[in-house]
N, C-alpha and C positions, 0 to 999 in steps of 0.2 A: 702786390707791391711791384712798382716799376723796376726794371732792370737797372742796377747801379754798379758800374764796373769797379769803383773804389771799394764798395762794400763787399763785392765778390772777392777781390784780391785780399781784403782783410780777413774774410771768412776762410779762404784757402790757407793763408799764413797761420791763422789761429788753429785750424784743423791740423796742419802739419806739425806745429809746435806742440799741440796737445798730444798728438800721437807719439812724438819723440819722448815726451815726459812720461806718459803712461807706460810705454815699452821699457824705458829705463827703470822706472820704479818696479815694474813687474819682474824685471830681471834681478835686481839687487836686493829688494826687501825680503823675499822668501829665503834667500840664501844667507843674508847677513844681518837682517833686521835693522839696518842702518844704511845711510847713503854712502856709496863707495864709487870708485872710478868705474865708468861703464866699460863693458867688454870691448866696445869698438873704439876705445881711446887708448893710445894715440891712433889717429886715423891711418889706415892702411888699405890697400886694395882688397886684401883678404877679409879684413874686418867689415868693410863697407859691403862687400859681396855677400858675406854671411847675413848681414842685417837685411839687405834687400831681398834675399831669397828665403827669409823666415816667413812661413805662412801666417803665424800669429801676428807678427809685426805688420805684415801687409794688411791683414783684416782690421787691426786696430786703427791703422792710418785711414783706411777706406771708411770705416764706420764714423770716426770722428770728423773726417773731412766732409762727408756727406751731411752729417748732423749740423756742422757749423754753417755750411752753405745753406741748408734748409732754414735754420733759425735766423740767419742774417737776411735771407730773402723773404721770410714770412714772419717777421717779429710781431707778437701780440702787443696790444697797447699796454703801457705801464710795465715795461719788461726790460730787464738788464741782459743784453746779449752775452757779454763777456762773463757775467756771473753764471749764466746758464751753461755756457761752455765749460766752465770750471766744475760745475755740479755733474754734468754728463761725464767729464773726464774721470771724476772720482768714482762714479758708479761703474764705468768701464774698467778701471783699475781693480776694483773689488771683484768684478766678474771674472776678469782674466786670471787673477791669482787663485780664486776659488776653483775655477775649471781646471787649472793646471796642477794645483797642489792640494785641493780640498781643504783650504785654509781661509779663514777670515782673520787676518793678522791684527793683533791688539794694537800695535802702533798705528796702523791704518784706521782702525776704529776710533782710537783716541783723537787722532787728527780730524777725522770726520765729525766727531762729536763737538769739537771746538769750532771748526770752520763752519759746518752746516748749522750747528747750534747758534752761532753768531748771526748767520743769515736769518734763521728763524726768529730770533729776538728782534732783529731790525724790521722784519716783516710783520710779525704777529704780536709783538710785545712778549715779555718774559713768561707770563702765566700760561697762555695757550701753547707756547713753545715747550715749556717743561711738562705740561699735561700731555702733549703729543708724544714726547720722549718716554714718559712713564707708561703711557698706554701702549706704545709700540713694544717696549721692553716687557711689560707685564703680560700682554696677550701672547707674545711669542714664547715667553717663559712657560706659560700654561700649556702651550702646544708641545714644547720641549719635554716637559715632565709627563704629559699625557702619552706622547709617543714612546718615551722611555718605558713607562709602565706597561702599555699595551704590547710593545715589542718583547719585553722580558716575559710577560705572561704567555704570549703565543709561542715563544721559543721553548718555554718549560713544557707547555702542552704537547708540542711536537717533538720534544726531546732533542732539540737542536742547540748548537752553541749560539749564544747571544752575540750579535754584532751591533755596533752602533747604528742608530737610525740616520737618515739623511740630514735631519735637522740637528745641528750642533750648537754649542753655546755661543760660538762666534756669530751665528745667524741671529741669535737672540739679541746680542749687543747691536748688530747691524739694524735690526728692527727699531731699536731705541734711537739710533742715529737718524734713521728715516723719519721717525716721529718728531725729533727735534727740528728737522728741516721743514716738514709739512705742517706741523702743529696739530692741534685738536680742532675739529674732528677729522681733518683731511687724511690723517694717518690711517683711519679705518678702511676706506675704500682702497688705499694703496696696498695695505697688507692683504686685504681680501683678494685683490687682483693678483698679487704675487703668489699667494697660496693656491688660488684657482689655477693659475698657469702651471705651477709646479705639479699640481694634481693631474692636470691634463697630460702633461709631459710624462709623468710616471705611468699613467694609464696606457699611454701609447707604447712605452717601453715594455710594460707587462704583456700587452697583446703581441708585440713582436717577438718577445722571448718565448711566449707560449707556442707561437707558430713555429718557431725554430727549435722547440724542445729544450730550451736552456733557461727555464724559469728559475729564479732564485728569490726566495721569500724576502730576504733581507738585503737585496741589492739597493745601493744608495746612489743618490744623485747629488750634484752640486746645487745647493739650495739658494745660496746668496744671489746668483744671477736672476732668479725669478723675483726675489724681493726688490732688487735694483730695478728690474724692468717694470714692476708694478708702480714704483715711485716715479720713474721717468714717464710712463704713460700718463700718470695723473697730472704731472707738470705740463707735458706737451698738449694734453687735452684742454688745458686752460682752466681746470678746476682749481689749480693753485698757480699763481703767477709769482715769479721771482723778480723782485724789483728793488732798486735802491735809488 
């Protein structure tokens, strides 16, 4: 795509606004489960300084800024740029909250089901959208119960206290939300990619912990970021286009 200064400015503005929104929601929702006044309001030199020097806030802004610039400068055909920025912001929000709090909040999931489900209906019609949501929820629910069963069995055999596995029920609901967005059958490669990425990451952690002599059998990871990454990779790869 040819360089377009107006599109670049629009992408920068959208990236900065998306970063502000995600950082605000990631601050208030885990603590209050509702929208409240942001910590930096009313504006003051101290509040602005704390915001600027927050590593997480900086990373969120950079990620969304670069993502918006990329999609504005390289838009696929039949593609809604602003809609994709919204979807990316949603997945970044889920990722940040899960990394910081190991939670996939139900209010965020409900909003995602309604908003991303509406996108799915407009893109795929109701039946494929619902089928994708059911498939995502059902497949991840099977993994959830399988992991629970295997984990409890291994804990009993090793006479160790049982701890929850990395995959929580919030991840199951998130898989359903991803299914509503992508529809059937695109939800399948998205979940496969997410599970594969999580497995590779877990394997790397196990190897590192073994080398350091700190291996823990039931060490958990934040799983939602990998599911979100799998969905985003599928979208950006052009297997699924978001258009209105």
